[in-house]
Backbone as JSON, one array per atom type, in Angstrom:
{
  "sequence": "MENGGTSPSAAAIQLSVEKLKKIGLDIFVLIRPRAGNFIYSDMEFEVMKRNVLFCKEYDVDGVVIGLLTSDGKIELSKTAKLVELAQPMQVTFHRAFDYVKNPFEALEQIIKLGIQRILTSGQQSTALEGFGLIQKLIEKANDRIIIMPGSGINSENISNLAELTNAKEFHLSAKKRIKDFNSKNNVENLENEYFLTDHEEVKRVVEIINKKG",
  "N": [[0.94, -1.21, 0.05], [2.06, 1.18, 0.53], [3.25, 2.02, -1.85], [1.34, 2.16, -3.78], [0.66, -0.33, -4.39], [1.73, -3.67, -5.25], [2.5, -6.81, -6.75], [1.14, -9.58, -4.78], [2.56, -12.03, -2.65], [3.14, -15.54, -3.51], [2.18, -17.18, -1.38], [0.34, -15.44, -0.07], [-1.54, -15.16, -2.07], [-2.48, -17.87, -2.29], [-3.47, -18.31, 0.37], [-5.52, -16.36, 0.35], [-7.32, -17.33, -1.55], [-7.94, -19.72, -0.22], [-9.22, -18.83, 2.13], [-11.17, -16.84, 1.32], [-12.67, -17.81, -0.73], [-14.45, -19.48, 0.48], [-16.38, -17.96, 1.67], [-17.54, -16.82, -0.43], [-16.4, -14.61, -1.89], [-15.05, -12.99, -4.6], [-11.72, -13.0, -6.03], [-9.31, -10.82, -6.99], [-6.22, -10.37, -8.4], [-3.46, -8.19, -8.19], [-1.23, -7.6, -10.82], [1.64, -6.48, -10.78], [4.92, -5.92, -11.1], [6.71, -4.13, -9.78], [7.08, -0.96, -8.06], [6.49, 2.45, -9.33], [6.72, 3.58, -12.78], [4.73, 2.33, -15.62], [5.97, 1.1, -17.71], [7.39, -1.62, -18.79], [10.25, -3.8, -18.68], [11.56, -6.53, -20.71], [12.17, -8.66, -19.08], [10.78, -8.02, -16.73], [8.21, -8.28, -17.75], [8.14, -10.97, -18.31], [7.98, -11.91, -15.65], [5.52, -10.97, -14.98], [3.88, -12.43, -16.75], [4.21, -15.04, -15.72], [3.22, -14.81, -13.15], [0.45, -14.27, -13.83], [-0.19, -16.77, -14.8], [0.22, -18.3, -12.59], [-1.79, -17.37, -10.97], [-4.07, -18.21, -12.26], [-3.74, -20.99, -12.17], [-4.27, -21.36, -9.44], [-7.0, -20.81, -9.09], [-7.87, -18.21, -9.07], [-10.12, -15.42, -9.52], [-9.73, -13.19, -11.12], [-7.35, -11.02, -12.72], [-5.38, -8.04, -12.43], [-4.09, -5.56, -14.4], [-1.78, -3.37, -16.04], [-0.24, -1.76, -18.58], [1.98, 0.43, -20.28], [3.14, 2.52, -22.94], [6.15, 4.46, -23.74], [5.32, 6.79, -24.74], [2.84, 7.38, -23.67], [0.76, 5.68, -24.23], [-1.61, 2.76, -24.55], [0.18, -0.3, -24.0], [-0.19, -2.38, -26.39], [0.5, -4.86, -27.49], [1.84, -6.44, -25.46], [-0.11, -6.28, -23.54], [-2.27, -7.53, -24.7], [-1.2, -10.18, -24.75], [-1.1, -10.77, -22.09], [-3.81, -10.82, -21.46], [-4.73, -12.98, -23.04], [-3.31, -15.11, -21.77], [-4.56, -14.97, -19.32], [-7.16, -15.96, -19.62], [-9.66, -18.28, -18.55], [-10.04, -16.19, -16.72], [-11.22, -12.98, -15.46], [-10.23, -9.77, -16.5], [-8.81, -6.72, -15.31], [-8.09, -3.44, -16.13], [-5.74, -1.39, -14.6], [-5.01, 1.71, -12.7], [-3.0, 2.68, -14.38], [-4.22, 3.54, -16.51], [-4.76, 6.24, -15.91], [-2.7, 7.64, -16.81], [-2.61, 7.81, -19.52], [-2.46, 9.53, -22.67], [-4.59, 9.97, -24.25], [-7.66, 9.35, -23.15], [-10.08, 8.34, -24.16], [-9.49, 7.18, -26.67], [-7.88, 5.12, -25.58], [-9.73, 3.77, -24.0], [-11.37, 2.55, -26.04], [-9.48, 0.89, -27.11], [-8.91, -0.83, -24.98], [-11.34, -1.97, -24.58], [-11.61, -3.44, -27.0], [-9.46, -5.29, -26.65], [-10.67, -7.09, -24.99], [-10.94, -6.83, -22.29], [-12.45, -6.52, -19.03], [-12.83, -4.46, -17.27], [-12.13, -1.12, -16.23], [-10.07, 0.55, -13.92], [-10.11, 3.74, -12.61], [-9.15, 7.08, -11.68], [-10.2, 9.12, -13.07], [-8.19, 10.53, -14.22], [-7.31, 12.32, -12.29], [-6.17, 13.41, -9.02], [-7.8, 12.26, -7.06], [-10.74, 10.21, -7.32], [-13.17, 11.63, -6.81], [-12.37, 14.22, -7.6], [-11.89, 13.71, -10.23], [-14.5, 13.09, -11.28], [-15.81, 14.1, -13.45], [-14.64, 13.21, -15.9], [-14.78, 10.46, -15.38], [-17.49, 10.07, -15.44], [-18.11, 10.72, -18.2], [-16.64, 8.72, -19.42], [-18.11, 6.43, -18.55], [-20.49, 6.9, -19.79], [-19.6, 6.88, -22.52], [-18.61, 4.29, -22.68], [-20.91, 2.74, -22.46], [-22.01, 0.41, -21.24], [-20.29, -1.52, -22.36], [-17.99, -2.16, -21.1], [-16.89, -2.18, -17.69], [-16.57, 0.8, -15.76], [-14.7, 1.52, -13.08], [-14.52, 3.68, -10.48], [-11.72, 4.83, -8.57], [-9.5, 5.77, -5.87], [-8.89, 7.69, -3.23], [-11.41, 7.23, -2.15], [-13.93, 6.93, 0.32], [-16.01, 6.41, 3.25], [-17.17, 8.89, 3.6], [-17.5, 10.04, 1.18], [-18.43, 8.32, -0.71], [-21.18, 8.03, -1.29], [-21.86, 10.48, -2.51], [-20.13, 10.39, -4.76], [-21.16, 8.2, -6.08], [-23.65, 9.1, -6.9], [-22.84, 11.23, -8.52], [-21.49, 9.98, -10.71], [-22.85, 7.66, -11.53], [-21.62, 5.2, -11.38], [-21.24, 1.64, -10.9], [-19.5, -0.06, -9.66], [-16.9, 0.15, -7.24], [-13.64, 1.15, -6.06], [-11.49, 0.84, -3.27], [-8.94, 1.28, -0.88], [-9.01, 1.74, 1.77], [-7.08, 2.27, 3.65], [-5.14, 2.4, 6.68], [-2.75, 4.14, 8.63], [-0.21, 2.41, 10.41], [1.59, 2.9, 13.29], [4.88, 2.43, 14.44], [6.44, 1.99, 17.52], [9.37, 2.58, 19.13], [10.46, 1.4, 21.97], [12.79, 1.36, 23.3], [14.29, 3.89, 22.9], [12.42, 5.71, 23.18], [11.42, 6.97, 20.86], [9.63, 7.56, 17.9], [9.82, 5.26, 15.35], [10.02, 5.86, 12.16], [10.64, 4.57, 9.85], [9.62, 2.06, 10.16], [6.89, 2.28, 10.03], [3.68, 1.38, 8.63], [0.97, 0.48, 6.37], [-2.29, -0.74, 6.87], [-5.44, -2.41, 5.82], [-8.35, -0.88, 6.85], [-10.81, -2.54, 8.2], [-13.29, -1.84, 9.39], [-13.83, 0.58, 8.15], [-14.18, -0.36, 5.48], [-16.4, -1.92, 5.95], [-18.31, 0.12, 6.59], [-18.45, 1.47, 4.12], [-19.49, -0.45, 2.39], [-22.02, -0.93, 3.59], [-23.24, 1.54, 3.13], [-23.31, 1.64, 0.23], [-24.93, -0.65, -0.18], [-27.33, 0.24, 0.88], [-28.05, 2.08, -0.98], [-28.68, 0.58, -3.04]],
  "CA": [[-0.02, -0.03, -0.06], [3.02, 2.28, 0.59], [3.58, 2.53, -3.15], [0.18, 2.0, -4.67], [0.41, -1.84, -4.57], [2.52, -4.57, -6.14], [1.96, -8.2, -6.76], [1.32, -10.18, -3.52], [3.41, -13.26, -2.68], [2.38, -16.75, -3.8], [1.47, -17.64, -0.14], [-0.75, -14.58, 0.05], [-2.58, -15.52, -3.04], [-3.07, -19.2, -1.86], [-4.32, -18.19, 1.5], [-6.71, -15.58, -0.02], [-8.19, -18.34, -2.21], [-8.45, -20.64, 0.77], [-10.15, -18.15, 3.03], [-12.25, -15.98, 0.8], [-13.67, -18.53, -1.65], [-15.4, -20.08, 1.41], [-17.39, -16.92, 1.97], [-18.18, -16.3, -1.72], [-15.81, -13.39, -2.39], [-14.13, -13.06, -5.81], [-10.44, -12.58, -5.79], [-8.63, -10.17, -8.18], [-4.84, -10.18, -7.95], [-2.64, -7.21, -8.84], [0.04, -8.03, -11.44], [2.58, -5.3, -10.93], [6.18, -6.36, -10.48], [7.44, -3.12, -9.0], [6.53, 0.42, -7.99], [7.02, 3.31, -10.41], [5.9, 3.7, -13.96], [4.07, 1.14, -16.08], [6.76, 0.75, -18.84], [8.11, -2.73, -18.32], [11.26, -4.49, -19.48], [11.19, -7.88, -21.12], [12.27, -9.5, -17.86], [9.6, -7.73, -15.86], [7.08, -8.83, -18.47], [8.16, -12.48, -18.05], [7.5, -12.18, -14.28], [3.97, -10.68, -15.05], [3.24, -13.62, -17.38], [4.22, -16.18, -14.82], [2.22, -14.47, -12.09], [-0.86, -14.48, -14.33], [-0.44, -18.18, -14.92], [0.09, -18.84, -11.18], [-3.16, -17.06, -10.47], [-5.02, -19.12, -13.02], [-3.58, -22.25, -11.59], [-4.78, -21.33, -8.07], [-8.38, -20.57, -9.13], [-8.19, -16.8, -8.87], [-11.15, -15.0, -10.41], [-9.36, -12.19, -12.13], [-6.11, -10.31, -12.55], [-5.44, -6.59, -12.61], [-2.89, -5.19, -15.11], [-1.6, -2.03, -16.65], [1.03, -1.63, -19.3], [1.97, 1.57, -21.18], [4.38, 2.78, -23.85], [6.79, 5.61, -23.21], [4.58, 7.93, -25.3], [1.59, 7.54, -23.07], [-0.43, 4.92, -24.87], [-1.59, 1.32, -24.03], [1.07, -1.28, -24.63], [-1.17, -3.3, -26.98], [0.98, -6.27, -27.71], [2.04, -7.11, -24.14], [-1.46, -6.45, -22.81], [-3.06, -8.66, -25.4], [-0.66, -11.46, -24.42], [-1.53, -11.18, -20.68], [-5.25, -11.19, -21.53], [-4.71, -14.28, -23.59], [-2.87, -16.02, -20.79], [-5.44, -14.99, -18.24], [-8.4, -16.68, -19.87], [-10.94, -17.53, -18.51], [-10.14, -15.16, -15.61], [-11.48, -11.6, -15.83], [-9.0, -8.84, -16.48], [-9.1, -5.31, -15.02], [-6.87, -2.52, -16.44], [-5.69, -0.53, -13.42], [-4.87, 3.16, -12.83], [-2.07, 3.1, -15.39], [-5.08, 4.26, -17.43], [-4.81, 7.64, -15.64], [-1.5, 8.28, -17.38], [-2.64, 7.81, -20.94], [-2.66, 10.9, -23.17], [-6.03, 10.09, -24.88], [-8.43, 8.3, -22.45], [-11.16, 7.81, -24.96], [-8.79, 6.16, -27.51], [-7.49, 4.01, -24.7], [-11.01, 3.08, -23.68], [-11.86, 1.68, -27.09], [-8.54, -0.22, -27.28], [-9.07, -1.79, -23.92], [-12.59, -2.85, -24.89], [-11.2, -4.33, -28.11], [-8.7, -6.28, -26.13], [-11.44, -8.04, -24.24], [-10.81, -6.55, -20.82], [-13.81, -6.42, -18.54], [-13.03, -3.39, -16.29], [-11.14, -0.15, -16.11], [-10.04, 1.33, -12.74], [-9.56, 5.06, -12.96], [-9.5, 8.23, -10.89], [-10.55, 10.18, -13.97], [-6.92, 11.22, -14.43], [-6.97, 13.32, -11.26], [-5.49, 12.82, -7.78], [-8.85, 11.37, -6.51], [-11.95, 9.95, -8.07], [-14.11, 12.72, -6.75], [-11.89, 15.3, -8.36], [-11.96, 13.26, -11.61], [-15.74, 12.53, -11.56], [-16.38, 14.49, -14.77], [-14.15, 12.29, -16.88], [-15.34, 9.17, -15.09], [-18.97, 10.12, -15.96], [-17.99, 10.67, -19.62], [-16.15, 7.35, -19.78], [-19.15, 5.57, -18.28], [-21.43, 7.15, -20.92], [-19.05, 6.38, -23.76], [-18.57, 2.74, -22.59], [-22.29, 2.23, -22.76], [-22.2, -1.01, -20.78], [-19.47, -2.46, -23.05], [-17.0, -2.41, -20.1], [-17.17, -1.48, -16.45], [-15.69, 1.79, -15.33], [-14.63, 1.5, -11.73], [-13.79, 4.79, -9.88], [-10.86, 4.45, -7.42], [-8.54, 6.75, -5.34], [-9.52, 8.71, -2.26], [-12.87, 6.91, -1.92], [-14.21, 6.53, 1.63], [-17.39, 6.43, 3.65], [-17.73, 10.18, 3.68], [-17.72, 10.62, -0.13], [-18.86, 7.27, -1.61], [-22.55, 8.26, -1.72], [-21.8, 11.6, -3.43], [-19.5, 9.92, -5.99], [-22.03, 7.28, -6.85], [-24.61, 9.93, -7.5], [-22.27, 12.01, -9.64], [-20.94, 9.23, -11.81], [-23.66, 6.48, -11.86], [-20.89, 3.94, -11.42], [-21.82, 0.43, -10.26], [-18.51, -0.7, -8.86], [-15.93, 1.12, -6.67], [-12.39, 0.58, -5.61], [-10.8, 1.58, -2.22], [-7.95, 0.54, -0.16], [-9.37, 1.93, 3.12], [-5.89, 2.05, 4.44], [-4.85, 3.21, 7.84], [-1.29, 4.04, 9.0], [0.1, 1.76, 11.68], [2.84, 3.48, 13.68], [5.76, 1.58, 15.23], [7.06, 2.76, 18.6], [10.56, 2.04, 19.67], [10.47, 1.7, 23.49], [14.17, 1.56, 23.86], [14.84, 5.25, 23.03], [11.21, 6.53, 23.27], [11.3, 7.75, 19.6], [8.91, 6.88, 16.75], [10.63, 4.63, 14.24], [9.21, 6.21, 10.97], [11.0, 3.55, 8.77], [8.75, 0.82, 10.37], [5.45, 2.53, 9.81], [3.13, 0.69, 7.49], [-0.47, 0.61, 6.17], [-3.23, -1.92, 6.72], [-6.77, -2.02, 5.43], [-9.34, -0.69, 8.05], [-12.04, -3.36, 7.95], [-14.41, -1.08, 9.82], [-14.12, 1.48, 7.06], [-14.71, -1.17, 4.42], [-17.79, -2.24, 6.34], [-19.18, 1.27, 6.48], [-18.69, 1.76, 2.65], [-20.35, -1.51, 1.84], [-23.33, -0.66, 4.12], [-23.73, 2.72, 2.46], [-23.61, 1.2, -1.11], [-26.07, -1.56, -0.2], [-28.53, 0.99, 1.12], [-28.38, 2.83, -2.13], [-29.22, -0.45, -4.04]],
  "C": [[0.82, 1.24, 0.04], [3.32, 2.92, -0.81], [2.53, 2.19, -4.22], [-0.12, 0.51, -4.98], [1.3, -2.46, -5.53], [2.03, -5.88, -5.96], [2.21, -8.87, -5.37], [2.12, -11.42, -3.77], [2.5, -14.47, -3.05], [1.52, -17.26, -2.59], [0.33, -16.72, 0.08], [-1.86, -14.83, -0.9], [-3.27, -16.85, -2.67], [-3.9, -19.02, -0.72], [-5.62, -17.41, 1.24], [-7.81, -16.49, -0.64], [-8.81, -19.28, -1.14], [-9.54, -20.04, 1.72], [-11.29, -17.45, 2.51], [-13.21, -16.71, -0.05], [-14.82, -19.21, -0.74], [-16.58, -19.13, 1.74], [-17.99, -16.27, 0.71], [-17.61, -15.04, -2.23], [-14.97, -13.73, -3.59], [-12.79, -12.52, -5.46], [-9.74, -12.06, -7.03], [-7.2, -9.83, -7.66], [-4.12, -9.11, -8.85], [-1.4, -7.81, -9.46], [0.82, -6.85, -11.77], [3.81, -5.67, -10.27], [6.96, -5.42, -9.62], [6.66, -1.87, -8.93], [7.08, 1.27, -9.25], [6.09, 3.29, -11.63], [5.41, 2.35, -14.49], [4.63, 0.72, -17.47], [7.67, -0.38, -18.37], [9.15, -3.31, -19.28], [10.85, -5.87, -19.85], [11.18, -8.84, -19.86], [11.09, -9.36, -16.92], [8.28, -8.29, -16.47], [6.98, -10.44, -18.3], [7.65, -12.72, -16.67], [5.99, -11.95, -14.35], [3.32, -11.91, -15.63], [3.18, -14.82, -16.43], [3.27, -15.96, -13.66], [0.79, -14.62, -12.57], [-1.13, -16.02, -14.33], [-0.47, -18.91, -13.56], [-1.31, -18.6, -10.66], [-4.23, -17.9, -11.08], [-4.87, -20.5, -12.42], [-4.23, -22.42, -10.21], [-6.25, -20.78, -8.01], [-8.74, -19.15, -8.72], [-9.3, -16.35, -9.93], [-10.78, -13.99, -11.45], [-7.98, -11.57, -11.74], [-6.21, -8.86, -12.91], [-4.08, -6.09, -13.18], [-2.95, -3.83, -15.61], [-0.26, -1.87, -17.32], [0.99, -0.43, -20.31], [3.26, 1.62, -21.95], [4.95, 4.09, -23.32], [6.14, 6.95, -23.72], [3.21, 8.09, -24.78], [0.42, 6.81, -23.71], [-0.42, 3.5, -24.26], [-0.64, 0.47, -24.8], [0.23, -2.45, -25.15], [-0.71, -4.64, -27.01], [1.13, -7.05, -26.38], [0.65, -7.31, -23.39], [-2.27, -7.47, -23.36], [-2.52, -10.06, -24.89], [-1.06, -11.85, -22.97], [-3.04, -11.52, -20.65], [-5.44, -12.56, -22.04], [-4.37, -15.35, -22.48], [-3.87, -16.16, -19.64], [-6.71, -15.73, -18.41], [-8.41, -18.01, -19.16], [-11.15, -16.56, -17.45], [-10.58, -13.78, -16.23], [-10.19, -10.87, -15.77], [-9.5, -7.35, -16.26], [-7.83, -4.52, -15.47], [-6.93, -1.47, -15.31], [-5.45, 0.88, -13.75], [-3.7, 3.58, -13.69], [-2.89, 3.88, -16.5], [-5.05, 5.75, -17.18], [-3.62, 8.35, -16.21], [-1.48, 8.26, -18.9], [-2.94, 9.17, -21.46], [-4.09, 11.03, -23.71], [-6.9, 8.96, -24.24], [-9.5, 7.7, -23.28], [-10.62, 6.85, -26.07], [-8.4, 4.94, -26.74], [-8.66, 3.11, -24.23], [-11.43, 2.07, -24.82], [-10.73, 0.58, -27.29], [-8.64, -1.22, -26.18], [-10.31, -2.6, -24.11], [-12.22, -3.84, -25.94], [-10.38, -5.48, -27.67], [-9.43, -7.37, -25.28], [-11.33, -7.96, -22.76], [-12.18, -6.18, -20.33], [-14.05, -5.12, -17.71], [-11.82, -2.45, -16.43], [-11.21, 0.56, -14.75], [-9.34, 2.67, -12.95], [-10.1, 6.05, -11.81], [-9.98, 9.4, -11.73], [-9.44, 11.11, -14.29], [-6.72, 12.45, -13.5], [-6.39, 12.6, -9.95], [-6.55, 11.83, -7.07], [-10.0, 11.28, -7.48], [-13.0, 11.05, -8.05], [-13.69, 13.92, -7.55], [-12.06, 15.04, -9.92], [-13.36, 12.84, -12.08], [-16.27, 12.97, -12.94], [-16.01, 13.5, -15.91], [-14.68, 10.93, -16.7], [-16.78, 9.03, -15.64], [-18.97, 9.98, -17.5], [-17.51, 9.26, -20.15], [-17.28, 6.28, -19.6], [-20.21, 5.68, -19.43], [-20.92, 6.58, -22.24], [-18.91, 4.83, -23.76], [-19.9, 2.07, -22.88], [-22.54, 0.79, -22.43], [-21.29, -2.05, -21.46], [-18.31, -2.88, -22.06], [-17.34, -1.65, -18.81], [-16.14, -0.48, -16.12], [-15.73, 1.89, -13.82], [-13.84, 2.73, -11.11], [-12.93, 4.28, -8.73], [-9.9, 5.67, -7.21], [-9.25, 7.77, -4.47], [-10.91, 8.4, -1.94], [-12.95, 6.41, -0.49], [-15.59, 6.68, 2.03], [-17.94, 7.77, 3.68], [-18.14, 10.68, 2.22], [-18.33, 9.56, -1.07], [-20.3, 7.59, -2.11], [-22.63, 9.39, -2.77], [-21.2, 11.14, -4.79], [-20.36, 9.01, -6.84], [-23.1, 8.03, -7.53], [-24.06, 10.77, -8.69], [-21.94, 11.19, -10.86], [-21.85, 8.07, -12.37], [-22.84, 5.2, -12.05], [-21.55, 2.85, -10.6], [-20.78, -0.28, -9.35], [-17.41, 0.39, -8.45], [-14.75, 0.43, -6.1], [-11.84, 1.5, -4.38], [-9.86, 0.68, -1.49], [-8.29, 0.6, 1.33], [-8.24, 1.77, 4.02], [-5.73, 2.98, 5.58], [-3.32, 2.98, 8.21], [-1.12, 3.3, 10.39], [1.53, 2.26, 12.11], [3.58, 2.51, 14.66], [6.44, 2.41, 16.23], [8.21, 2.0, 19.12], [10.77, 2.42, 21.17], [11.8, 1.91, 23.98], [14.63, 3.08, 23.96], [13.66, 6.17, 23.0], [10.98, 7.42, 22.1], [10.5, 6.94, 18.63], [9.96, 6.44, 15.69], [9.84, 4.86, 13.0], [9.43, 5.11, 9.95], [10.02, 2.38, 9.02], [7.34, 1.08, 10.42], [4.9, 1.87, 8.66], [1.66, 0.91, 7.42], [-1.14, -0.75, 6.22], [-4.65, -1.47, 6.38], [-7.58, -2.0, 6.78], [-10.61, -1.36, 7.61], [-13.25, -2.61, 8.3], [-14.85, -0.07, 8.81], [-14.77, 0.85, 5.93], [-16.2, -1.48, 4.75], [-18.74, -1.12, 6.23], [-19.47, 1.58, 5.04], [-19.63, 0.81, 2.07], [-21.79, -1.32, 2.35], [-23.99, 0.53, 3.36], [-24.12, 2.32, 0.99], [-24.79, 0.3, -1.15], [-27.37, -0.85, 0.07], [-28.96, 1.78, -0.08], [-28.92, 1.94, -3.28], [-28.32, -0.55, -5.22]]
}
């Protein structure tokens, strides 16, 4: 969570399948080999392909990918290969979408690739700031693909965002900072701070959305 998310370990994927399938939750795994930009080397792409195949082997429901070119376009060839390898899993194109130069061209390309979902903040820092583009993307998509708002979503703004965009799915990390305290010298150890998902916040958001129907 500190760097926007990277691929989880094999053990984390296996445990997620074991625990969450029992209660009927679908599992979508992020395929991102490192933090930083979304322009990947051949070696990084090999890692991504193997992670996709691993997810398929362990009965994951979907993978989340995003690959760009240096000039701000969708990396069509490599993306198509990952989509092919992922079948029959669903594929989501993540917030790499927010860095493309022409979002409507990218929308059509992603649809043509057979991807089921785009995660976007509307090319702004938060989904609420980018609601205008999100709304236009949903209209342009016309139910051919799911447009999922994400970034900065919480229990205080989810209802407003849903009304502004008419989106049907939403993404949030609901992260909270965990502070580590070094009792030996009575000083906060900032290097050991980390984030965890706040399950109570997730519960609040789900309750709000369910009430809206």
